[in-house]
Residue frames as qw, qx, qy, qz and C-alpha x, y, z in Angstrom:
[[0.524, 0.306, 0.246, -0.756, -0.63, -8.32, 1.52],
 [0.572, 0.304, -0.558, -0.519, -0.60, -10.46, -1.61],
 [0.266, 0.013, -0.955, 0.127, -0.24, -13.69, 0.43],
 [0.165, 0.215, 0.700, -0.661, -2.96, -12.55, 2.73],
 [0.577, 0.280, -0.100, -0.760, -5.45, -11.80, -0.08],
 [0.488, 0.161, -0.811, -0.281, -5.03, -15.41, -1.26],
 [0.280, -0.196, -0.893, 0.292, -6.09, -16.67, 2.12],
 [0.254, -0.683, -0.442, -0.522, -8.71, -13.93, 2.47],
 [0.536, -0.444, -0.448, 0.561, -7.16, -12.61, 5.73],
 [0.110, 0.803, 0.246, 0.531, -8.52, -9.13, 5.51],
 [0.510, -0.857, -0.058, 0.052, -7.69, -8.21, 9.08],
 [0.736, -0.293, 0.246, 0.558, -4.01, -8.90, 8.44],
 [0.444, 0.479, 0.353, 0.669, -4.14, -6.85, 5.33],
 [0.187, -0.905, -0.224, -0.310, -5.81, -3.95, 7.15],
 [0.666, -0.688, 0.057, 0.283, -3.18, -4.15, 9.91],
 [0.684, -0.031, 0.304, 0.662, -0.34, -4.04, 7.41],
 [0.247, 0.680, 0.334, 0.604, -1.79, -1.18, 5.49],
 [0.381, -0.910, -0.134, -0.089, -2.22, 0.73, 8.77],
 [0.727, -0.485, 0.176, 0.453, 1.46, 0.08, 9.61],
 [0.580, 0.216, 0.370, 0.693, 2.65, 1.31, 6.20],
 [0.089, 0.899, 0.373, 0.210, 0.75, 4.60, 6.40],
 [0.373, -0.878, 0.048, 0.296, 3.16, 6.64, 8.58],
 [0.526, -0.326, 0.452, 0.642, 6.27, 6.05, 6.47],
 [0.357, 0.524, 0.598, 0.489, 4.30, 6.81, 3.33],
 [0.100, -0.959, -0.262, -0.039, 3.10, 10.08, 4.84],
 [0.494, -0.695, 0.203, 0.481, 6.66, 10.90, 5.93],
 [0.491, 0.011, 0.569, 0.660, 7.85, 10.47, 2.32],
 [0.283, 0.452, -0.030, -0.845, 5.03, 12.70, 1.08],
 [0.044, -0.002, -0.892, -0.451, 3.68, 9.82, -0.99],
 [0.470, 0.142, 0.272, -0.828, 0.11, 11.00, -1.22],
 [0.690, 0.161, -0.522, -0.475, -0.90, 8.37, -3.78],
 [0.467, 0.060, -0.857, 0.208, 0.38, 5.51, -1.64],
 [0.108, 0.021, 0.620, -0.777, -1.23, 7.03, 1.45],
 [0.609, 0.125, -0.028, -0.783, -4.64, 7.24, -0.25],
 [0.699, 0.124, -0.655, -0.259, -4.44, 3.66, -1.52],
 [0.312, 0.060, -0.833, 0.454, -3.35, 2.35, 1.90],
 [0.303, 0.044, 0.442, -0.843, -6.17, 4.20, 3.57],
 [0.717, 0.135, -0.224, -0.647, -8.68, 2.73, 1.16],
 [0.577, 0.122, -0.807, 0.023, -7.24, -0.78, 1.58],
 [0.081, 0.018, -0.769, 0.634, -7.54, -0.49, 5.37],
 [0.459, 0.109, 0.227, -0.852, -10.99, 0.97, 5.27],
 [0.713, 0.155, -0.463, -0.503, -12.31, -1.66, 2.76],
 [0.491, 0.103, -0.845, 0.185, -10.84, -4.52, 4.74],
 [0.014, 0.030, 0.679, -0.733, -12.17, -3.33, 8.09],
 [0.529, 0.170, 0.162, -0.815, -15.61, -2.78, 6.66],
 [0.641, 0.119, 0.754, -0.083, -15.75, -6.29, 5.16],
 [0.457, 0.640, -0.200, -0.585, -15.51, -5.03, 1.58],
 [0.905, 0.404, -0.018, -0.128, -15.25, -7.03, -1.57],
 [0.753, -0.369, 0.403, 0.367, -12.09, -9.16, -1.89],
 [0.620, 0.517, 0.377, 0.454, -11.86, -8.31, -5.56],
 [0.063, 0.964, 0.038, 0.254, -11.74, -4.61, -4.74],
 [0.587, -0.736, 0.309, 0.135, -9.03, -5.22, -2.13],
 [0.798, 0.027, 0.432, 0.418, -7.03, -7.18, -4.65],
 [0.449, 0.737, 0.238, 0.445, -7.28, -4.38, -7.20],
 [0.247, -0.953, 0.121, -0.127, -6.21, -1.78, -4.53],
 [0.746, -0.473, 0.375, 0.280, -3.22, -3.96, -3.63],
 [0.693, 0.359, 0.376, 0.499, -2.26, -4.03, -7.33],
 [0.128, 0.936, 0.089, 0.317, -2.51, -0.21, -7.42],
 [0.507, -0.826, 0.238, 0.061, -0.35, 0.03, -4.32],
 [0.812, -0.159, 0.382, 0.412, 2.32, -2.26, -5.84],
 [0.531, 0.610, 0.277, 0.518, 2.48, -0.13, -9.06],
 [0.083, -0.958, 0.014, -0.273, 2.69, 3.15, -7.16],
 [0.683, -0.662, 0.260, 0.165, 5.26, 1.77, -4.75],
 [0.796, 0.129, 0.326, 0.494, 7.52, 0.66, -7.63],
 [0.310, 0.807, 0.155, 0.478, 7.39, 4.16, -9.13],
 [0.359, -0.906, 0.124, -0.187, 8.25, 5.75, -5.83],
 [0.837, -0.370, 0.282, 0.287, 10.99, 3.23, -5.15],
 [0.694, 0.407, 0.224, 0.550, 12.63, 4.03, -8.47],
 [0.057, 0.895, 0.029, 0.440, 12.45, 7.75, -7.77],
 [0.610, -0.762, 0.218, -0.009, 14.02, 7.25, -4.28],
 [0.854, -0.151, 0.296, 0.401, 16.80, 5.07, -5.64],
 [0.514, 0.642, 0.150, 0.548, 17.52, 7.61, -8.42],
 [0.155, -0.931, 0.087, -0.318, 17.84, 10.40, -5.84],
 [0.758, -0.584, 0.268, 0.115, 19.93, 8.33, -3.54],
 [0.834, 0.177, 0.236, 0.466, 22.33, 7.44, -6.40],
 [0.333, 0.789, 0.072, 0.512, 22.91, 11.19, -6.95],
 [0.526, -0.845, 0.095, -0.032, 24.15, 11.72, -3.43],
 [0.465, 0.687, -0.523, 0.194, 27.90, 12.19, -3.49]]
């Protein structure tokens, strides 16, 4: 998504956000799901590139938090 925002390819960003939604729902990652939904909607409706960029930043931050949590839980599995 970061590369696509540089080239202003909103359709590709929307498609990727759409593809990431089901795994995030499966994990119960409500924050990620909400951000991805907003990214897809904003891109498809021709929204402001700055807003999309901000949402992508939020997604990255939330993803890193969830990734750490998943890795911590996996490391506890015997």
